[in-house]
Every structure is written in structure tokens, then in C-alpha cells.
C-alpha positions in Angstrom: 98.4 92.8 94.4 96.7 92.4 91.1 98.8 93.2 87.8 97.8 93.3 84.3 100.5 93.1 81.6 100.2 94.0 77.9 102.5 91.4 76.7 104.4 90.1 73.4 106.0 86.8 74.4 108.4 87.6 71.3 109.7 90.4 73.4 112.7 89.9 75.7 112.0 93.0 77.9 108.5 91.8 78.2 109.5 88.2 79.0 111.7 89.9 81.6 108.9 92.3 83.0 106.7 88.9 83.1 109.1 87.1 85.2 109.6 89.9 87.5 105.7 90.0 88.3 105.7 86.2 88.4 108.4 85.9 90.7 106.7 87.8 93.3 104.4 85.8 95.3 102.2 88.8 96.6 101.3 89.5 92.8 98.5 88.0 91.0 99.2 88.7 87.5 96.9 88.8 84.6 98.8 88.4 80.9 97.1 89.6 77.9 99.0 89.2 74.7 98.1 92.2 73.2 98.6 91.1 69.7 96.1 88.4 69.9 93.6 90.8 72.3 94.4 94.6 71.7 93.1 96.7 74.2 90.3 99.2 73.2 91.4 102.6 72.3 89.5 103.7 75.3 91.7 101.7 77.5 94.7 102.5 75.8 93.9 106.4 76.3 93.5 105.5 80.3 96.6 103.5 80.5 98.7 106.2 78.8 97.2 108.8 80.8 97.6 106.9 84.2 101.3 106.3 83.1 101.6 109.9 82.4 102.7 109.8 79.2 101.7 110.6 75.7 100.1 108.2 73.1 103.1 108.8 71.2 105.7 108.2 74.0 103.9 104.5 73.9 104.0 104.4 70.1 106.6 101.6 69.0 108.7 102.4 66.3 111.1 99.8 65.9 110.1 97.0 63.5 107.0 98.9 62.4 105.6 101.5 59.7 104.9 104.2 62.4 107.4 107.0 60.8 106.3 106.2 57.2 102.8 106.4 58.2 103.6 109.8 60.1 102.8 108.9 63.6 105.5 110.0 65.6 104.4 113.8 64.6 100.5 113.3 64.5 97.9 113.9 67.3 97.2 111.9 69.9 93.6 110.9 68.6 95.5 109.8 65.2 98.2 107.6 67.0 95.3 106.2 69.2 93.5 105.3 66.2 96.4 103.6 64.5 97.2 101.7 67.9 93.6 100.3 67.9 93.7 99.2 64.5 96.9 98.1 64.3 98.1 96.8 67.8 102.2 96.0 66.6 102.3 100.1 67.1 102.1 99.7 70.7 105.2 99.7 72.9 105.6 97.2 75.3 105.1 96.1 78.0 102.5 98.1 79.7 101.9 96.9 83.5 98.9 98.1 85.3 98.3 97.9 89.2 96.5 99.8 91.6 99.3 102.1 92.1 99.6 102.7 88.5 100.4 102.3 84.9 104.0 102.1 83.6 105.6 101.2 80.3 108.4 99.1 81.3 111.3 99.8 79.2 113.6 98.8 81.0 111.7 96.0 82.9 112.7 97.4 86.2 110.4 100.3 85.8 107.6 97.8 87.1 108.9 97.7 90.7 107.8 101.6 90.8 104.0 100.2 90.8 104.5 97.2 93.0 
């Protein structure tokens, strides 16, 4: 099985999720450090749709200026535009496999799509 994780190595939850993926021999993991190589706006839109969440639910509030920018109350397009321009606003980690996409908070959520 292939899995792609949009990862921030400074995030404990992201590191724990990556460890779960790497410890499973049947999983071929692609790691994308999304702060260095952010997903395109259309990819973000697809990831959230496939995860069954809104862009607002995928918005990182802690450690960002999202609230000051009014993003929690903004529409999906405005949130996606902001995330594409400033990837620190993307909550992590996002994991995509053939079985679906999950925002893995807590990290054990990744097991739903393995």
C-alpha cells in the first residue's frame, strides 16, 4: 500500500503518525514536508473532500494568525486561498492512501485508512 503524509518534522503528532506508517512493512511511505513543498490549492481541496472535512476543519489555529485574519469564519475558498499562500495554516498531518484521507489528530486515526 502507498501512503503520502504531509508532514512537519517539528510536530510531535506528525512524527508519531509517520512512525506508525514507517513501522508497517506493507506501507510504502512518501513524506512531503508541506512547509517546504506545499500542496496546491486544488490538491488541498481534494484532500479535504476525500477526508470528509471542510477546509475550515483543516485550518491550523494554534501558532498561526488564522483567527486574527478571520479565517475560522471565512468561506472555504478564502481558507483554501490562505492555506495555499501560507502553508503554516494547514493542520497536520494529512495522510492519503488508496483507502482515503485523514487528518491524523490524534495519530491513531491513520489506522482507519491502512
